[in-house]
N, C-alpha and C positions, 0 to 999 in steps of 0.2 A: 503495499500499500505504500501511495507518495505522500507523502508528506504528513504522515500519521501523528495526531495531536497523543500529546500521552495522559495516560488515565489522570481521575481527579478522586481523589479517597477521600471521604471526611469521619471520620473516628469520633465517636461519640464519647467521650470521658466517664468510667463505669461510678466514676465515684462524685465528679461536679454536674456531669451531663452535660457543660459544652462540647462544643464539636470542633475539633482541630482537623484542618486540612493541609494535604500532603500531596503533591503533584508523585505518579511513578517514576517520572525521573529522577525523582532524590530519593524513593524508597533505597533502591537498592543499596544506596551505601549507608544506608541507616543502619546504627548498633542498636538505637534506644529511642523509641519515642515516649514523651515526659510532658504532659498536660502542661501547658504554661500557664493555667489559671493557679491550680490546686497541687502543682508537682506530680500528682500521681504520675506510676510508670507501666507500660502497656509491658506484662511479660515478654522472654525473649519468645516464649513457643509463640506467641500471639502475633508479634512482630514475622517472625520466618513463616506461619500458617498467612500473612497477607501477602508478603512476597511471592511465595508459592503460587496463589491464585494470581497476583499480577504477572507471574511468569505464563501461567498459563493462558492464561487471555492475551497477552501479548503473543506467544506463541501462536495460537489459534486463530487470532485475525489477519495474520500477514497475506495470507491468500484472500481475503474477500475482495472483489473488485468496487466495491462503494462505499462509503465512510457515513457510517451509522453513529446513534447516540443512543448510549443506554445508560436505565439506572438501575442497578441490583440494590438491596438496601441486607443487612443479614445480621447474624452473631457469630462470632467468634469468640470462645471461651468467656463469656458476657461482655467483650467490648463491641457497641454497635458499629456496624462496619456501613456505610454507604458507600457505591463506586460510582461515578459518575463519569460522562466521557462526551 
């Protein structure tokens, strides 16, 4: 796909419930995600699961002919995740 835009993830802090946006291009190098409001740290397992989801979406969207906009919402180990593109 030419000019593919990065995915945008919105992580809802399980402690204070604010939303933390992060683009997929920055996710790959993240070693920790900390809430800027309450300093809650997402577990390494949750971060790794999010990275795996991002990798699967990226690999499976390479062969798409059209740009599509998607919104996926779900929960990984108690942290709400919204994936927007």
